[in-house]
C-alpha positions as CSV (number, residue, x, y, z in Angstrom):
1,R,85.6,75.8,33.1
2,L,87.7,72.6,33.2
3,P,86.3,69.5,31.5
4,T,85.0,66.7,33.7
5,L,86.9,63.4,33.9
6,R,84.1,61.8,31.9
7,L,84.5,64.2,29.0
8,V,88.3,63.7,29.1
9,R,87.8,59.9,29.0
10,E,85.4,60.2,26.0
11,E,87.9,62.4,24.2
12,M,90.7,59.9,24.8
13,L,88.6,57.2,23.2
14,V,87.9,59.3,20.2
15,V,91.6,60.2,19.9
16,A,92.6,56.5,20.0
17,S,89.9,55.6,17.3
18,G,90.5,55.8,13.5
19,K,88.7,58.7,11.7
20,T,90.3,59.0,8.2
21,P,88.8,56.6,5.5
22,P,89.4,54.4,3.8
23,Y,92.0,52.8,6.2
24,D,92.7,54.2,9.7
25,A,93.3,51.6,12.3
26,G,93.5,54.3,15.0
27,R,96.0,54.0,17.8
28,Y,95.8,50.6,19.5
29,E,98.6,51.5,21.9
30,A,96.8,54.7,23.0
31,C,93.6,52.7,23.5
32,R,95.5,50.1,25.6
33,D,97.2,52.9,27.6
34,I,93.9,54.5,28.5
35,G,93.0,51.2,30.2
36,E,96.3,51.0,32.0
37,S,96.3,54.7,33.1
38,Q,95.5,55.2,36.8
39,A,94.3,58.7,36.0
40,A,91.7,57.5,33.4
41,A,90.8,54.4,35.3
42,L,88.8,53.1,32.3
43,P,89.5,49.6,31.0
44,T,89.2,49.6,27.2
45,K,88.6,47.3,24.3
46,F,89.8,47.8,20.7
47,F,87.7,46.8,17.6
48,L,88.8,46.9,14.0
49,V,85.7,47.6,11.9
50,R,85.8,46.4,8.3
51,F,83.9,48.2,5.5
52,R,83.2,46.1,2.4
53,D,82.1,49.3,0.6
54,W,81.8,52.9,1.7
55,G,78.9,53.4,-0.8
56,V,80.2,56.7,-2.1
57,L,81.7,55.6,-5.4
58,P,80.6,53.1,-8.1
59,G,82.2,49.7,-7.4
60,P,83.5,48.4,-4.1
61,L,85.7,50.6,-2.0
62,P,86.8,48.6,1.1
63,G,88.3,50.0,4.2
64,E,88.9,49.6,8.0
65,A,88.7,51.8,11.0
66,G,89.9,51.1,14.6
67,V,87.4,51.8,17.4
68,C,88.4,52.2,21.0
69,L,85.6,51.7,23.5
70,P,85.1,50.9,27.2
71,A,85.9,47.3,28.0
72,V,82.3,46.7,29.1
73,C,81.3,46.8,25.4
74,R,81.1,43.2,24.2
75,D,81.5,41.9,20.7
76,E,77.8,41.4,20.6
77,D,77.2,45.0,21.6
78,M,79.4,46.3,18.8
79,R,77.5,44.0,16.3
80,D,74.2,45.3,17.6
81,A,75.3,48.9,17.3
82,L,76.5,48.4,13.7
83,H,73.1,46.8,12.9
84,L,71.2,49.7,14.4
85,V,73.3,52.2,12.5
86,A,72.7,50.2,9.3
87,Q,68.9,50.5,9.7
88,V,69.2,54.3,9.7
89,A,72.0,54.6,7.1
90,P,71.8,51.5,4.8
91,V,75.4,52.1,3.5
92,F,76.5,50.8,7.0
93,G,75.0,47.4,6.2
94,N,78.4,46.7,4.6
95,V,80.2,47.0,8.0
96,S,81.4,44.2,10.2
97,I,84.0,43.6,13.0
98,A,87.2,42.2,11.7
99,E,87.3,38.8,13.4
100,R,91.0,38.9,14.3
101,Y,90.5,42.0,16.5
102,Q,87.4,41.0,18.5
103,G,88.0,41.3,22.2
104,S,91.6,42.7,22.1
105,A,93.0,45.4,24.3
């Protein structure tokens, strides 16, 4: 069975996002291209999420990861999502949006 367009769009967002710690900015151009693609028809927004500490080793271990999301996601939505995740997994209390990348793409 062929995947639905929705699943393909979600997969494109995952592919454009960073996944390898400690530093993986993802693929900004791929995120932007999803928004410009007539086939996907999904405007996007790119966030760079900064980790002050991954919480897996003694001492600070900073990092960053790029996140590609639909453009309807506002900076406040991303902050709220990070806050909710931190309540479940306190190690994510060290996560914030890198200010220079808010609202790009």
